[in-house]
Wavefront OBJ file of the C-alpha trace (Angstrom):
o trace
v 97.498 13.549 110.931
v 97.940 10.722 108.460
v 98.071 11.678 104.778
v 98.830 8.834 102.368
v 99.172 9.292 98.599
v 98.473 6.326 96.292
v 99.843 6.676 92.780
v 98.540 4.422 90.003
v 101.148 4.705 87.257
v 99.167 3.176 84.393
v 96.523 5.910 84.721
v 98.874 8.550 86.184
v 96.273 8.875 88.940
v 96.795 9.966 92.533
v 94.333 9.302 95.347
v 94.548 10.027 99.050
v 93.711 8.686 102.490
v 93.553 11.311 105.234
v 93.007 10.370 108.857
v 93.225 11.630 112.400
v 95.299 9.100 114.285
v 93.751 9.840 117.676
v 90.082 9.597 116.692
v 90.586 7.019 113.930
v 88.308 8.935 111.538
v 89.428 8.788 107.904
v 88.433 9.986 104.437
v 89.524 8.899 100.969
v 89.732 11.388 98.102
v 89.375 10.390 94.438
v 89.731 6.624 95.001
v 90.488 4.209 92.189
v 87.828 1.573 91.648
v 89.710 -1.343 93.227
v 89.654 -0.110 96.821
v 91.376 -2.936 98.707
v 94.499 -0.883 99.453
v 92.542 1.851 101.261
v 90.644 -0.693 103.350
v 93.806 -2.610 104.186
v 95.713 0.515 105.188
v 92.822 1.843 107.260
v 92.724 -1.452 109.162
v 96.495 -1.401 109.635
v 96.345 2.155 110.946
v 93.366 1.485 113.186
v 91.159 3.889 111.229
v 87.614 3.841 109.881
v 86.887 5.247 106.410
v 83.751 7.273 107.102
v 83.906 9.704 104.178
v 84.790 9.578 100.478
v 85.213 12.662 98.279
v 85.245 13.037 94.507
v 86.835 16.322 93.498
v 84.837 15.999 90.249
v 83.299 13.402 87.968
v 86.486 11.934 86.552
v 86.537 11.256 82.813
v 89.594 9.009 82.583
v 88.593 6.403 85.163
v 85.647 5.102 87.165
v 86.100 6.080 90.800
v 85.678 3.791 93.809
v 83.188 5.890 95.757
v 80.379 3.318 95.492
v 82.760 0.548 96.536
v 83.805 2.477 99.669
v 80.197 3.338 100.423
v 79.167 -0.317 100.214
v 82.189 -1.880 101.896
v 83.108 0.710 104.534
v 79.846 2.614 104.990
v 81.512 5.846 103.815
v 79.355 8.893 103.125
v 79.898 10.333 99.626
v 80.753 14.033 99.223
v 80.606 15.933 95.912
v 80.782 19.559 94.845
v 77.621 21.592 95.374
v 77.025 21.811 91.599
v 77.116 18.040 91.153
v 74.083 15.970 90.180
v 74.146 12.209 90.745
v 71.782 9.227 90.988
v 73.085 8.122 94.393
v 72.822 9.865 97.754
v 75.620 12.339 98.493
v 76.382 15.413 100.558
v 76.828 18.550 98.390
v 79.808 20.647 99.458
v 80.127 24.391 98.775
v 82.729 27.004 99.634
v 83.706 26.740 103.293
v 81.794 23.533 103.985
v 83.873 21.341 106.267
v 84.144 17.693 107.284
v 85.935 17.078 110.567
v 88.078 13.995 111.137
v 88.794 14.406 114.828
v 91.170 17.382 115.001
v 91.696 17.397 111.222
v 89.368 19.525 109.089
v 88.706 19.112 105.368
v 87.411 22.408 103.945
v 85.981 22.647 100.437
v 86.741 25.290 97.836
v 84.559 25.259 94.733
v 87.059 25.413 91.857
v 85.140 24.868 88.590
v 86.933 24.874 85.257
v 88.102 21.390 84.426
v 84.474 20.504 85.082
v 81.621 22.642 86.427
v 81.337 20.687 89.694
v 85.078 20.602 90.497
v 86.204 21.221 94.052
v 89.526 21.429 95.867
v 89.959 20.336 99.468
v 91.943 22.295 102.056
v 93.494 20.073 104.730
v 93.758 21.815 108.100
v 96.006 20.303 110.768
v 96.178 22.378 113.970
v 99.404 20.614 114.905
v 100.956 22.251 111.825
v 99.255 25.657 111.840
v 96.090 26.902 113.505
v 95.275 29.233 110.606
v 96.946 28.240 107.351
v 96.059 24.992 105.531
v 98.692 22.272 105.588
v 97.785 21.080 102.092
v 95.279 21.420 99.277
v 94.026 18.470 97.257
v 93.388 20.086 93.906
v 91.835 17.259 91.893
v 92.188 18.154 88.218
v 92.028 21.914 88.760
v 95.725 22.485 89.456
v 98.415 19.985 88.497
v 102.148 20.182 89.115
v 103.291 22.310 86.179
v 99.901 22.412 84.487
v 96.139 22.764 84.974
v 93.150 20.637 84.067
v 91.960 20.893 80.496
v 88.591 22.677 80.081
v 87.488 20.951 76.861
v 86.181 17.572 78.086
v 82.564 18.577 78.711
v 81.653 19.770 75.209
v 79.314 16.831 74.609
v 77.515 17.730 77.851
v 76.868 21.318 76.782
v 79.861 23.174 78.240
v 82.221 24.957 75.857
v 85.970 25.039 76.464
v 85.832 28.847 76.628
v 83.112 28.801 79.309
v 84.981 26.344 81.487
v 88.296 28.047 80.709
v 86.934 31.298 82.155
v 85.813 29.448 85.296
v 89.213 27.779 85.563
v 90.970 31.161 85.373
v 88.904 32.455 88.297
v 89.396 29.294 90.345
v 93.152 29.484 89.926
v 93.765 33.208 90.190
v 91.168 34.204 92.800
v 91.289 31.103 95.023
v 94.144 28.634 94.737
v 96.889 31.140 93.890
v 95.998 33.137 97.021
v 96.826 30.293 99.386
v 100.033 30.541 101.473
v 103.312 29.680 99.756
v 104.000 26.739 102.056
v 100.665 24.987 101.422
v 101.376 21.613 99.831
v 99.696 20.837 96.497
v 98.447 17.289 95.958
v 96.796 16.827 92.528
v 94.784 13.900 91.160
v 97.090 13.271 88.181
v 100.714 13.365 87.075
v 102.727 13.024 83.868
v 101.096 10.743 81.327
v 97.526 11.757 82.084
v 95.390 13.024 79.197
v 93.604 15.428 81.568
v 96.295 18.042 80.825
v 99.169 18.590 78.399
v 102.417 19.303 80.316
v 102.047 17.581 83.693
v 105.176 17.116 85.785
v 106.507 13.780 86.956
v 106.438 15.252 90.483
v 103.427 14.224 92.539
v 103.557 16.968 95.192
v 104.604 20.615 95.214
v 103.726 23.838 97.037
v 101.571 26.793 96.110
v 104.660 29.011 96.190
v 106.544 26.870 93.675
v 103.508 26.604 91.415
v 102.866 30.332 91.574
v 106.428 30.876 90.406
v 106.810 28.164 87.750
v 103.391 27.003 86.569
v 102.573 28.785 83.300
v 98.857 28.968 84.147
v 99.441 30.958 87.358
v 101.480 33.706 85.713
v 99.948 37.203 85.427
v 97.733 37.324 82.341
v 94.258 38.329 81.268
v 91.372 35.880 81.290
v 91.349 35.936 77.472
v 95.063 35.154 77.244
v 94.615 32.305 79.708
v 91.764 30.787 77.718
v 93.799 30.953 74.498
v 96.752 29.196 76.148
v 94.873 26.537 78.103
v 92.653 25.454 75.202
v 95.505 25.146 72.673
v 97.320 21.912 71.755
v 95.423 19.594 74.078
v 95.970 15.859 73.392
v 93.247 13.770 71.781
v 90.723 12.576 74.351
v 89.586 8.953 74.044
v 85.904 8.349 73.341
v 85.391 6.664 76.699
v 86.072 9.882 78.628
v 82.510 11.177 78.343
v 81.120 7.732 79.177
v 83.228 7.482 82.344
v 82.320 11.000 83.470
v 78.634 10.098 83.182
v 79.119 6.670 84.798
v 80.644 8.380 87.828
v 77.319 10.200 88.304
v 75.268 6.992 88.268
v 74.468 4.096 90.534
v 76.190 1.088 88.938
v 77.673 -2.309 89.703
v 80.734 -2.385 91.897
v 83.969 -3.762 90.495
v 83.561 -7.005 92.452
v 80.122 -7.535 90.942
v 81.475 -6.922 87.444
v 84.422 -9.289 87.913
v 82.192 -12.072 89.220
v 80.222 -11.809 85.981
v 83.223 -11.543 83.646
v 85.923 -13.983 84.742
v 84.752 -17.052 82.870
v 87.359 -19.574 81.590
v 86.590 -20.455 77.963
v 87.791 -23.323 75.797
v 89.287 -22.698 72.358
v 85.992 -23.697 70.748
v 84.028 -21.353 73.027
v 86.367 -18.461 72.198
v 85.923 -19.046 68.462
v 82.158 -19.152 68.952
v 82.281 -15.818 70.798
v 84.263 -14.310 67.917
v 81.651 -15.558 65.437
v 79.072 -13.729 67.533
v 81.055 -10.473 67.343
v 83.438 -10.547 70.300
v 86.780 -8.714 70.231
v 89.970 -10.643 70.991
v 92.292 -8.748 73.339
v 95.763 -10.234 73.813
v 97.428 -8.616 76.831
v 100.875 -10.210 76.524
v 104.062 -8.293 75.756
v 104.676 -7.378 72.115
v 107.467 -9.913 71.531
v 105.277 -12.759 72.767
v 102.264 -11.607 70.793
v 104.126 -11.060 67.553
v 105.805 -14.445 67.873
v 102.432 -16.213 67.921
v 98.833 -15.130 68.545
v 95.265 -16.134 67.812
v 94.286 -14.758 64.426
v 92.305 -11.522 64.680
v 93.618 -10.504 68.103
v 94.451 -6.958 69.125
v 97.615 -6.612 71.207
v 97.581 -4.154 74.120
v 100.217 -5.227 76.620
v 99.724 -5.001 80.361
v 103.212 -3.507 80.627
v 102.225 -0.093 79.247
v 99.319 2.379 79.357
v 96.961 -0.557 79.029
v 93.663 0.972 80.131
v 94.062 4.192 78.151
v 94.787 2.389 74.889
v 92.047 -0.178 75.505
v 89.635 2.708 75.906
v 90.949 4.246 72.691
v 90.916 1.305 70.269
v 88.357 -1.165 71.663
v 84.607 -0.992 71.146
v 82.857 -0.618 74.503
v 79.634 -2.005 73.005
v 81.126 -5.334 71.895
v 82.129 -8.235 74.178
v 85.846 -8.729 74.897
v 87.558 -12.103 75.193
v 90.914 -11.938 76.972
v 94.066 -13.825 76.034
v 96.652 -13.430 78.758
v 99.550 -15.136 80.408
v 97.935 -17.655 82.766
v 97.326 -15.981 86.109
v 97.075 -12.426 84.720
v 93.458 -12.567 83.524
v 92.173 -10.982 86.736
v 94.654 -8.098 86.437
v 93.510 -7.426 82.876
v 89.833 -7.452 83.853
v 90.448 -5.158 86.847
v 92.334 -2.665 84.713
v 89.547 -2.675 82.129
v 87.040 -2.222 84.947
v 88.916 0.854 86.132
v 87.807 2.643 82.964
v 84.282 1.231 82.975
v 84.831 -1.515 80.403
v 82.631 -4.222 81.926
v 82.050 -6.092 78.673
v 84.578 -8.890 79.254
v 82.929 -12.168 78.224
v 85.661 -14.456 79.553
v 89.232 -15.514 78.849
v 90.967 -18.272 76.902
v 91.660 -20.876 79.553
v 95.372 -21.724 79.586
v 96.507 -18.726 77.533
v 98.133 -19.731 74.247
v 98.539 -23.396 75.204
v 95.189 -24.549 73.698
v 96.342 -23.228 70.310
v 99.293 -25.595 70.086
v 96.925 -28.203 68.678
v 95.477 -25.722 66.147
v 98.390 -24.059 64.306
v 96.047 -23.004 61.508
v 94.532 -20.449 63.942
v 97.884 -18.845 64.775
v 99.289 -15.712 63.131
v 102.615 -13.893 63.489
v 103.895 -10.375 62.887
v 107.455 -9.826 61.703
v 109.701 -7.899 64.065
v 112.098 -5.890 61.943
v 115.341 -4.328 63.204
v 116.425 -0.775 62.439
v 119.235 -1.950 60.142
v 116.961 -4.236 58.125
v 114.359 -1.491 57.827
v 116.969 0.955 56.537
v 117.956 -1.565 53.846
v 114.335 -2.095 52.825
v 113.648 1.647 52.639
v 116.656 2.052 50.325
v 115.423 -0.699 47.999
v 113.476 -0.275 44.764
v 110.310 -1.587 46.445
v 110.257 0.003 49.926
v 107.512 -0.731 52.476
v 105.013 1.855 53.623
v 106.381 3.213 56.912
v 103.687 4.362 59.371
v 104.607 6.513 62.378
v 101.871 6.028 65.002
v 103.112 8.664 67.464
v 101.296 11.951 68.077
v 101.528 14.827 65.612
v 103.695 16.779 68.065
v 106.175 13.892 68.360
v 106.162 13.542 64.581
v 107.010 17.207 64.039
v 109.837 17.077 66.552
v 111.614 14.075 65.041
v 110.826 11.230 62.621
v 112.146 8.822 60.022
v 112.067 10.709 56.743
v 110.120 8.165 54.674
v 107.280 7.776 57.181
v 103.677 8.928 57.074
v 102.052 9.997 60.331
v 98.933 8.177 61.522
v 98.608 8.751 65.297
v 97.398 5.729 67.237
v 94.795 7.901 68.982
v 93.100 8.318 65.563
v 94.272 5.091 64.001
v 90.973 3.313 63.436
v 89.475 6.348 61.718
v 92.495 6.565 59.410
v 92.813 2.898 58.428
v 90.969 3.484 55.166
v 93.662 5.932 54.048
v 96.519 3.440 54.411
v 97.660 2.065 51.061
v 96.837 -1.608 50.536
v 98.777 -4.203 48.620
v 102.127 -2.955 49.917
v 104.152 -4.182 52.919
v 103.587 -1.960 55.963
v 105.973 -1.257 58.849
v 104.677 0.459 62.001
v 106.856 2.297 64.490
v 106.534 4.542 67.552
v 108.956 5.767 70.208
v 109.808 2.448 71.831
v 107.601 -0.278 70.341
v 104.547 -0.381 72.625
v 102.154 1.665 70.485
v 103.450 0.228 67.213
v 102.629 -3.297 68.430
v 99.028 -2.179 68.959
v 98.974 -0.573 65.506
v 100.531 -3.609 63.822
v 97.887 -5.882 65.352
v 95.137 -3.556 64.088
v 96.666 -3.468 60.604
v 96.866 -7.247 60.487
v 93.327 -7.656 61.789
v 92.089 -5.371 59.023
v 93.751 -7.571 56.396
v 96.502 -5.222 55.245
v 98.742 -8.094 54.237
v 102.411 -8.155 55.201
v 102.740 -6.159 58.427
v 105.959 -5.581 60.413
v 106.827 -3.812 63.660
v 110.068 -1.878 64.163
v 111.737 -3.396 67.228
v 112.602 -0.668 69.738
v 110.961 2.059 67.668
v 112.593 5.389 66.940
v 114.922 4.929 69.917
v 116.449 1.863 68.258
v 116.665 3.669 64.908
v 118.613 6.534 66.529
v 120.812 4.123 68.489
v 121.817 2.596 65.158
v 122.890 6.131 64.114
v 120.397 6.221 61.261
v 119.127 9.604 60.033
v 116.079 11.397 61.370
v 114.369 14.583 60.260
v 112.105 17.228 61.836
v 109.673 19.922 60.783
v 111.680 22.668 62.506
l 1 2 3 4 5 6 7 8 9 10 11 12 13 14 15 16 17 18 19 20 21 22 23 24 25 26 27 28 29 30 31 32 33 34 35 36 37 38 39 40 41 42 43 44 45 46 47 48 49 50 51 52 53 54 55 56 57 58 59 60 61 62 63 64 65 66 67 68 69 70 71 72 73 74 75 76 77 78 79 80 81 82 83 84 85 86 87 88 89 90 91 92 93 94 95 96 97 98 99 100 101 102 103 104 105 106 107 108 109 110 111 112 113 114 115 116 117 118 119 120 121 122 123 124 125 126 127 128 129 130 131 132 133 134 135 136 137 138 139 140 141 142 143 144 145 146 147 148 149 150 151 152 153 154 155 156 157 158 159 160 161 162 163 164 165 166 167 168 169 170 171 172 173 174 175 176 177 178 179 180 181 182 183 184 185 186 187 188 189 190 191 192 193 194 195 196 197 198 199 200 201 202 203 204 205 206 207 208 209 210 211 212 213 214 215 216 217 218 219 220 221 222 223 224 225 226 227 228 229 230 231 232 233 234 235 236 237 238 239 240 241 242 243 244 245 246 247 248 249 250 251 252 253 254 255 256 257 258 259 260 261 262 263 264 265 266 267 268 269 270 271 272 273 274 275 276 277 278 279 280 281 282 283 284 285 286 287 288 289 290 291 292 293 294 295 296 297 298 299 300 301 302 303 304 305 306 307 308 309 310 311 312 313 314 315 316 317 318 319 320 321 322 323 324 325 326 327 328 329 330 331 332 333 334 335 336 337 338 339 340 341 342 343 344 345 346 347 348 349 350 351 352 353 354 355 356 357 358 359 360 361 362 363 364 365 366 367 368 369 370 371 372 373 374 375 376 377 378 379 380 381 382 383 384 385 386 387 388 389 390 391 392 393 394 395 396 397 398 399 400 401 402 403 404 405 406 407 408 409 410 411 412 413 414 415 416 417 418 419 420 421 422 423 424 425 426 427 428 429 430 431 432 433 434 435 436 437 438 439 440 441 442 443 444 445 446 447 448 449 450 451 452 453 454 455 456 457 458 459 460 461 462 463 464 465 466
């Protein structure tokens, strides 16, 4: 048996290729939308991708099932409760797909979503009876479980799905043998749960012992625990979950439409027509010089998640990137279903050298300088853009908390006519916030270089709610 895990760090997403080496039959589970790596590896291994599974309709990314159907001829498999526009094979409890000697057996495990399934991987070379592994999708993570509150807009309450999740975990997955390997669809950093481990594989035995959600408890206690303190879900989650049920353009079709080089004059015309300017360079480059009105979301961080949080999916996007990285930016936007890219500024920032009147800057302030300003008679407004939980744990005493996940909704509450300094843990989120503040015309905006980590390294005081 061949079992390959592919981990996409920016979305904390794991996908899988499973194949029988002798027969060459292969399946891909929960593929990302850019599917070249699966096709390349299948060719290298002498395999044919004949099946593609979605463990559920993912909310945090657009899956690559249509791409693998069109490019490899793979048959699509979904849970028996799924409804989709495209042809698929519904899979219920015990339904099996055979890849030569390898068998993929489905368990219906609703809870994170009503159509969720897990996939038991049987390898007779390992054990004729017990499954070698289980691919749990977003039902069971390492150290956590899938959140049950993402289908509210589609008519499912968190309590309803939480009850289903309890049964899926305690009457199905937790009963598997201790040695069965657990391969989930997400790891630490995903918003599909709240305490996911950085590990990307475990065993049922370890999870039964250490995962809080598999401990003995009543269904009611479980629901109370699993629905509490979930992170904010970006608005695009519902859109992506629905898009995964529909026939839609493949990523290649979207990119062919989007990757248009634009002159400076064409970019300005697009802005006049309502386009958003997205600058994907690192914070230091952006804050040193950028096209006025741009939003900075750097490719070096959780790019897609924050794009989905702060950008308007209904408005065109014009990219400003380091030359050669425009395709990467468009692909990563396409992974979350943002297919509204209208082109990119040809040559990056170079065309703006002849138009300095179009260039803005954001001051990068050090921890020591900020401390001096806060102690002055006219201190700046200090805005902490981390989550409420991070804020309660530790913060700079003078700061107000305005989480980036809710930043646009809270802009009206930020005091105007006063210098503003944004900070986060390391500087990535605060650069996004600073660009939004400047775009909204809040005057003198600064970004704390290195964030709270730099403040603490300078041995400056912090406070906490505890």
